[in-house]
VOVEXDO-337930 format. One line per 8 residues: their letters; for each residue z, y, x of C-alpha. Coordinates in steps of 0.02 Angstrom, whole numbers, plus 32768, in hexadecimal, padded with zeros to 4 digits. Each point is the difference from the previous one (the first is absolute). Last residue first. Example, Ala and Ser with C-alpha at 12.3 -4.5 7.8 and 13.67 -1.06 7.14 Angstrom:
2
sa = 8165:7FCB:82AC | 8021:7F54:7FBB
***
This chain:
257
eeriicaa = 57E6:766B:07EE | 7F5D:804B:8038 | 7F9C:8046:7F44 | 7F5E:7FEB:7FC8 | 7FCA:8031:7F43 | 7F8F:7FB2:7F83 | 7F9C:807D:7F96 | 801C:803A:7F74
dgclsdiy = 8004:7F8A:7F55 | 8003:7F57:8021 | 8000:7FE5:80B3 | 7FC0:7F3C:8004 | 7FAC:7FE4:7F5F | 7FDD:80C6:7FF9 | 7FF8:806D:7F61 | 7F83:808F:7FE0
psvgylnm = 8002:80B3:7F86 | 7F42:8013:7FEF | 7F7A:8069:8029 | 7F3E:802C:7FEF | 7F84:8001:8094 | 7F9F:80A1:8044 | 7F35:8027:8025 | 8021:80D1:7FD2
ykptitgc = 7FC1:8056:7F91 | 8009:80D9:801D | 8097:807B:7F97 | 802A:808F:806B | 8095:7FB0:803B | 809C:8025:7FC5 | 80AF:7FCF:808B | 809B:7FAF:7F95
qgsntlys = 807E:8000:807E | 8077:7F58:8001 | 8045:7FF8:80C2 | 7F75:7F62:8003 | 7F84:8088:7FB0 | 7FA7:7FDA:7F4C | 7F3B:803B:8011 | 7FA4:808B:7F67
stivslrg = 7F6D:7FEA:7F9D | 7FAC:7F86:8038 | 7F42:7FB8:7F75 | 7FFA:7F30:8038 | 7F96:7F8F:804C | 8066:7F6C:7FFE | 800C:7F72:8098 | 801B:7F4C:7FD0
girtllkg = 8088:7FD4:7F87 | 80E1:801A:8040 | 8038:8042:805F | 80CB:7FCB:8031 | 808D:8078:8003 | 80C7:7FC9:8058 | 8083:807D:7FD5 | 8013:80B6:8037
dnytghsg = 8054:8028:7F1F | 7F31:7FBC:7FD1 | 7FD8:80B5:8065 | 805B:8064:8065 | 7FE3:7FD3:809E | 7F68:7F8E:7FE4 | 8014:7F20:8038 | 7F7A:7F9A:801D
iykndaiy = 7F9F:7F60:7FCB | 7F43:7FC2:8036 | 7FC6:809B:806B | 7F4F:8054:7FD2 | 8068:807E:7FE8 | 7FB6:80A5:7F88 | 8070:7FF6:7F83 | 800D:801A:7F2E
atgtcdnt = 808B:802A:7F8D | 7FDF:7FED:7F45 | 804E:80B4:7FAA | 8061:8090:802B | 7FED:8063:80CD | 7FDD:809A:7FBB | 7F38:803B:8029 | 7FE9:7F52:7F77
qyyisgin = 7F76:7F8B:8051 | 8077:7FA3:807C | 8023:7FCD:80AE | 80B1:7FC2:804C | 7FF6:801A:80E5 | 8021:7FB4:80BF | 8033:7F31:7FBE | 8078:7FD0:805B
silqsnty = 7FA9:7F55:8055 | 80B8:7FAD:801E | 7FEE:7F5A:7F75 | 7F57:7FD5:802F | 8023:7FF1:80C3 | 80AC:7F9D:7FCB | 7F9C:7F40:805A | 80B2:7F7D:7FE2
qrvevesd = 7FFD:7F35:8049 | 8072:7F98:7FC2 | 8065:7F7E:806A | 8058:7F7F:7FD0 | 80B3:7F93:802D | 807E:8060:7FDD | 7FDC:8027:7F3B | 8043:806F:7F93
vpqyyfkn = 8008:80AA:8084 | 7F49:7FEB:8028 | 7FDE:8006:80B2 | 7F9C:8073:804B | 7F3C:8010:8024 | 7F92:80A9:8046 | 7F6D:8068:7F97 | 7FFA:80BB:8020
ettgmnii = 7F5B:8016:8054 | 7FDE:7F75:8079 | 8074:7FC2:80A5 | 8065:7FA7:7F8F | 80C5:800A:7FFE | 806F:7F7E:800C | 8093:7F9E:7FAD | 8028:80A9:7F98
rglktvgd = 8093:7FBF:7F94 | 8008:7FF5:7F36 | 7FE5:805B:7F5E | 80B2:8048:7FD0 | 7FEB:805C:7F65 | 804A:80A4:8017 | 7F8B:8079:8026 | 7FC4:7FF6:7F5D
gkylylsk = 7F62:8006:803C | 8030:7F48:8065 | 803E:7FF9:809F | 7FCA:7F8D:80AA | 8066:8007:808F | 7FE9:8013:80B2 | 8078:7FCC:8079 | 8095:8041:8065
aggaentv = 8043:7FCB:80B4 | 808E:7F98:8018 | 8007:7FD2:80A2 | 7F84:7F85:7FDD | 7F5D:8025:7F8A | 7F57:7FD7:803B | 7F98:7FFA:7F97 | 7FFF:80BA:7FAD
dpsisvsq = 7F8B:8048:8084 | 7FB7:80B2:7F92 | 7F5D:8023:7FC0 | 8020:8063:7F9D | 7F6B:8068:7F7E | 7FE0:8087:7FAB | 7F86:8039:7F90 | 7F7F:8085:7F97
arelgfvd = 8052:807D:807F | 7FB0:808B:7FF4 | 7FA8:8082:8066 | 805D:80AC:7FFF | 7FD3:80A1:7FC2 | 8019:8000:7F61 | 809C:7FA1:7FE1 | 7FCF:7F5F:7FA4
gcdsgsvv = 7F63:7FEA:7FDE | 7FB9:803D:808E | 7F75:7F7B:8015 | 7FD2:7F70:8063 | 8091:7F80:7FBC | 803D:7FE8:80B4 | 8046:7F3E:8037 | 8088:7FFB:8081
tvpqdssm = 802F:7F87:8051 | 80BE:8015:8049 | 8065:7FC6:808E | 80D2:7FD3:8009 | 8075:8064:8050 | 8080:7FA9:7F80 | 8040:80B2:7FBF | 7F53:8055:8004
atillsym = 7FA5:7F5B:7F9F | 8091:7FED:7F7E | 7FD8:80D5:7FE6 | 7F44:7FED:7FFE | 8004:7F63:7F95 | 808E:806D:7F6E | 7F76:809A:8002 | 7F52:7F70:8000
argaetrl = 8074:7FBD:7F3D | 802D:80C9:7FC5 | 7F30:800F:801F | 7FEE:7F70:7F8F | 805A:8017:7F8D | 7FD2:80AF:7FEF | 8053:80AC:8000 | 8028:7FD7:8080
svafrent = 7F35:802A:8055 | 7FE6:7FE9:80C6 | 7FA2:8078:8095 | 7FCC:7FC8:807F | 7FEF:8064:8093 | 7F86:801E:80B5 | 7FA4:8057:7FA2 | 8083:8095:7FFA
eavvcaps = 7FBD:8085:806A | 7F58:7FC9:7FA1 | 8002:8003:7F5C | 7FCD:7F86:7FA4 | 7F86:7FFB:7F7F | 7F82:7FA9:805C | 804D:7F74:8004 | 8030:7FCB:80B1
aaskaeat = 7FA9:7F85:807E | 802E:7F70:8019 | 806A:7FC1:80A1 | 809D:8075:7FC9 | 8058:8016:80AC | 80A8:7F7A:7FFB | 80A6:805A:801A | 8020:8004:7F43
sfhvndgd = 7FD4:8086:7F86 | 805A:8021:7F61 | 8023:8084:7F67 | 8066:7FBB:7F53 | 7FFB:8076:7F60 | 8064:8036:7F81 | 8057:8072:8043 | 7FBA:7FFB:80DB
vnlysvka = 8040:7F66:8033 | 7FCD:7FFA:80BD | 7FEE:7F68:8078 | 7FAB:8009:80AE | 7FCD:7F8E:8089 | 8003:7F52:7FA8 | 7FB4:7F87:8077 | 7F73:7FAA:8001
aamanasf = 7F8B:7F83:7FBB | 7F53:801C:8018 | 7FA4:8095:7F54 | 7FBF:7F74:7F7C | 7F6F:8060:7F9A | 7F84:7F7A:803A | 8069:7F7E:7FCF | 8028:7F72:808F
lqsilalf = 7FD7:7F42:8005 | 801A:7FA1:8098 | 80AF:7FED:7FC9 | 7FAC:7FBD:7F5A | 7FF7:7F47:806B | 8091:7FEA:8079 | 8069:805D:7F59 | 7FC2:7F5A:7FBB
siiisqik = 8011:7F7E:8088 | 80A4:802F:8001 | 8026:7FDC:7F4F | 7FAE:7F57:7FFA | 805B:7FC0:8090 | 80AF:8040:7F97 | 7FCD:7FA1:7F79 | 7FDC:7F67:8049
m = 80AA:7FFD:804D
***
């Protein structure tokens, strides 16, 4: 079919592109849930230098927060990868915004072979952020970060592309001008869409407007703690709740069935 030829050609083209802070695909070798946080590592050594905040003893590990929709989505992917013995690709957030001393994972993508379903093998399905509404079966995984193709449940002939790199970005901290984490909220992240563990109930957020020079006095962590800082000017963005046209108010979910 013509659409298959287009997809194959497109995949061949994008396979030449790689994120500068993405490590090679490798199987998950360590996974631990510590309170509201997940620590994990892969069998492949990190190919890029860790950020300065990382503790040397655990420099091969990553962390994600279960307080965010993004973090829970990544944890689900890690469980799926381990249960199906499939490799994952991890993109670093280049900071330690979720767990002190551990490199934050900005995104996790899984690259299973879903083309052969013989013998009753399971398939991967895409769901809306509510975890209930099934969108379709994943039929081919792109080689770039978090891009794949799925067959929607409402069509037997159509193939749609889904790119979720923006929807699984953790927002490290929410900043305030007051010293008690109240009032207008701001973010430092330049990601267009993401989520924070406690702000907006962990649902999706988007930055609004351009950078503003704001005097900040406090910040809200993903665990819900309010920290105070010496008032200082920071270049920040405004922030607002976001509804994704496909996923809803939370990041889409991938499930094995």
